[in-house]
C-alpha positions in Angstrom: 138.7 19.6 42.4 140.9 17.5 40.4 139.6 15.0 38.1 139.1 11.2 39.1 142.7 9.5 39.0 141.7 6.0 38.7 145.6 4.9 37.6 146.6 6.7 40.8 143.6 5.2 42.7 144.5 1.7 42.1 148.1 2.2 42.9 147.2 3.8 46.3 144.9 0.6 46.8 147.8 -2.0 45.8 149.9 0.0 48.2 147.6 -0.1 51.5 146.4 -3.7 50.6 150.1 -5.0 49.8 149.1 -6.7 46.6 150.9 -6.9 42.9 148.7 -6.0 40.0 148.4 -10.0 39.5 147.5 -10.8 43.3 144.7 -7.5 42.9 143.3 -9.3 39.8 142.7 -12.7 41.5 141.4 -10.8 44.5 138.7 -8.8 42.4 137.8 -11.6 40.0 139.4 -9.9 36.9 142.2 -10.5 34.7 145.9 -9.2 35.4 145.3 -7.4 32.3 142.3 -5.7 33.1 144.1 -4.3 36.1 147.1 -3.4 34.1 145.0 -1.4 31.5 143.0 0.7 33.9 146.5 1.3 36.1 148.0 2.7 33.0 145.3 4.7 32.2 144.5 2.7 29.0 140.9 1.5 29.8 138.4 2.2 32.8 137.1 -0.7 35.7 133.3 -0.9 36.3 132.8 0.8 39.9 131.9 -2.3 41.6 134.8 -4.2 40.8 136.5 -0.9 41.9 134.6 -1.0 45.1 136.1 -4.4 46.0 139.4 -3.3 44.9 139.2 -1.0 47.8 137.8 -2.6 50.4 141.1 -4.6 49.9 142.8 -1.7 51.5 140.5 -1.1 54.2 138.9 1.9 51.8 135.4 2.8 50.7 134.4 4.7 47.4 132.2 7.9 48.1 130.7 11.1 46.5 131.7 14.3 47.4 130.8 17.7 46.6 133.1 20.8 45.5 133.8 21.6 49.7 135.3 17.5 50.2 132.1 16.5 52.3 130.7 13.3 51.6 127.2 13.0 49.7 125.1 10.6 50.9 123.5 8.2 47.9 119.8 8.6 47.5 117.9 6.2 49.9 116.8 3.0 48.3 113.5 3.3 50.7 111.9 6.4 49.3 108.3 6.5 48.3 106.7 4.9 45.3 104.3 4.9 42.8 101.3 2.5 42.6 103.2 0.4 40.5 105.8 0.0 43.3 108.3 1.8 41.3 110.6 4.7 42.1 110.4 7.9 40.7 112.2 9.6 38.8 115.1 10.7 40.7 115.7 14.3 39.0 111.9 15.6 40.1 110.7 16.1 42.9 107.9 13.7 44.9 104.6 14.7 47.1 101.6 13.8 48.4 98.7 12.8 46.0 96.8 15.2 47.8 98.7 18.6 46.9 97.7 20.5 43.6 96.3 17.3 42.5 95.6 16.9 38.9 95.7 13.8 36.7 94.7 15.1 32.8 91.6 14.5 31.6 91.1 11.6 34.2 91.4 13.6 37.1 88.1 11.9 38.3 88.0 8.8 37.1 91.2 7.4 38.2 92.5 6.4 42.1 94.2 8.8 44.2 97.8 7.9 44.3 99.6 8.3 47.7 102.8 10.2 46.0 102.9 11.9 42.3 105.6 14.5 41.2 105.2 17.1 38.6 106.9 16.7 35.0 106.8 19.9 34.2 110.1 21.0 35.3 108.5 24.8 35.7 106.2 23.6 38.2 108.8 21.6 39.9 111.3 24.7 40.0 108.4 27.3 41.2 108.4 24.8 44.3 111.7 24.8 44.5 111.9 28.5 44.6 109.3 28.5 47.5 110.5 25.7 49.8 114.0 25.2 48.3 115.3 21.8 46.8 114.6 18.7 48.8 117.5 16.4 49.7 115.8 13.5 48.5 112.7 11.7 47.8 110.6 11.8 51.1 110.7 8.6 52.6 106.9 6.9 53.6 105.7 7.4 56.7 102.4 6.6 59.0 99.3 8.3 57.9 100.3 9.4 54.1 97.4 7.6 53.2 95.0 10.3 51.2 92.4 9.3 53.7 94.5 9.5 56.7 95.4 13.0 55.5 92.3 13.9 55.2 91.6 12.8 58.4 94.5 14.8 59.9 93.2 18.0 57.9 89.5 17.9 59.4 91.0 17.5 63.0 93.2 20.3 62.5 90.2 22.3 61.2 87.9 21.6 64.2 90.8 22.6 66.8 90.9 25.9 64.7 87.4 26.4 65.0 87.1 25.6 68.8 90.0 28.0 69.3 88.0 30.6 67.4 85.0 30.0 69.4 86.8 30.0 72.6 88.3 33.2 71.6 85.4 35.2 70.9 83.5 33.5 74.3 86.3 35.1 76.1 86.1 38.4 74.0 82.3 38.4 74.5 83.1 37.8 78.5 85.9 40.9 78.7 83.3 43.0 77.2 80.4 42.2 79.1 83.1 42.3 82.2 84.0 45.9 81.5 80.6 47.4 80.7 79.7 46.1 84.3 76.7 44.0 82.4 75.7 40.7 84.6 76.3 37.1 83.4 73.2 36.4 82.3 71.7 40.0 80.9 72.6 41.7 78.0 74.4 38.5 76.8 73.5 38.4 73.3 74.5 35.7 71.7 77.6 33.5 73.1 78.4 29.9 72.0 79.6 27.6 74.4 79.7 24.4 72.7 82.3 21.7 73.4 85.1 20.7 71.5 82.8 17.3 70.9 79.9 19.3 69.5 82.5 20.0 66.3 83.4 16.1 66.4 80.1 15.5 65.8 78.9 18.0 63.4 79.8 17.9 59.4 78.4 21.3 59.1 75.7 19.8 56.2 72.4 21.1 58.1 71.4 22.2 61.3 73.7 22.2 64.1 74.2 18.9 66.0 75.6 19.0 69.5 77.2 16.1 72.2 75.0 14.9 75.0 76.9 17.0 77.4 76.8 20.2 76.0 75.4 23.1 77.4 74.7 25.5 74.7 72.5 23.7 72.3 72.6 26.8 70.3 71.0 26.8 66.6 73.1 29.0 64.6 75.3 27.7 62.4 
């Protein structure tokens, strides 16, 4: 694509807006000599001023890629650090509980909601695995470290419950195939409901919900 032709752009704007150099200068709040110098190619023009000029002709400034497709600006509402500052635009943000590290103060400082890797090698390794993100992420409900930890616990409980259900189902199929009675030769089959998983933190002997029909004592 050709480089940016500021003189040609200004002339296009003036033609579209039907304005002389002096009239354009008055409308966008600069001197006539400023417009003349920019249009002759001997000086530049502030992008904000140029945007005001384009608007007079019903136009707007935009970034486009090599194929001519418009590229949006970075979102101003993306995640921020604990000091409410934007993260470096060229680095990639991630949740603070993913690959958490903080030098020698790792365990003495509060875990941030979001962070980033200062080491570009680490950043590039993540990009090779998942591709470069288009932007920094937007804050979402449940982003707090404690909420994400609770989500992981719930997911683990669901996986454990599904594994237990599958084991019980496999045991029933084996009994049916061997012709055994449902009450004879069962060995051990755990029939705990999901409520037991929600109560049991695996720190001691198994904890069971009041409605649990199993009551097993196997951790």
